[in-house]
N, C-alpha and C positions, 0 to 999 in steps of 0.2 A: 566346037566353040573355043577350045583352048587357044588356038592360033589367034582368034579375034581378040580374046582377052589379053593375050600377051602383046599384041600390036597396040591395043588401046592403052595399056599400062606403059608401054615404051613411049608412046606419044606424050602421055602425061609427064613422065620423067624427063623427056627431052624438052618439053615446054617449060617445066620448072627450072631446068638447068639453063635454058636460054634466057629466062627472065632474070635469074641470078646473075648471069654474065652481063646482061644489059644494065642491071642496077649497079654492078661493080664498075662498069665502064662509064657510069654517070651520063648515059645517053638517053635523054627523055623520049626521043622518037622510037628508039629501039625498045625501050621499056614499054611504051604503049603498044607496039606491035607484038612484043613477046607476051604481054598481059592478055591481049586479044586471043592469041594462040592458046594460051593456057586456059582461059575461060572456055573456049570452044572445045578443047580436049577434055576438060572436066565435064562439060555439059554432055558430050557424046558418051563418055565413060559412065556417067551416072544414069543416062537414059538406058544403057545396057545393063544396069543393075550392079555396077562395080562400086565398091567402097574404096574411093581414092584418097580418103583422109583429107586432112587440112595441113598444109605446110606453108610456112612463110618463105618468101623469096630469099631472105637473108639468113636462113638457117643452114647454109651449106657448109 
């Protein structure tokens, strides 16, 4: 299960970084797409029992 956990956490980190980049670029469409990806990544991680914490997009 270690590889699955690592992959899920990597997806969450990448989604958070993507959202931060979209916000920084001030691109509303990219923000919406990135937010959807983050929401999905968090949902999957939580469904697998991972504590992904809460981070804001502008805390980078």
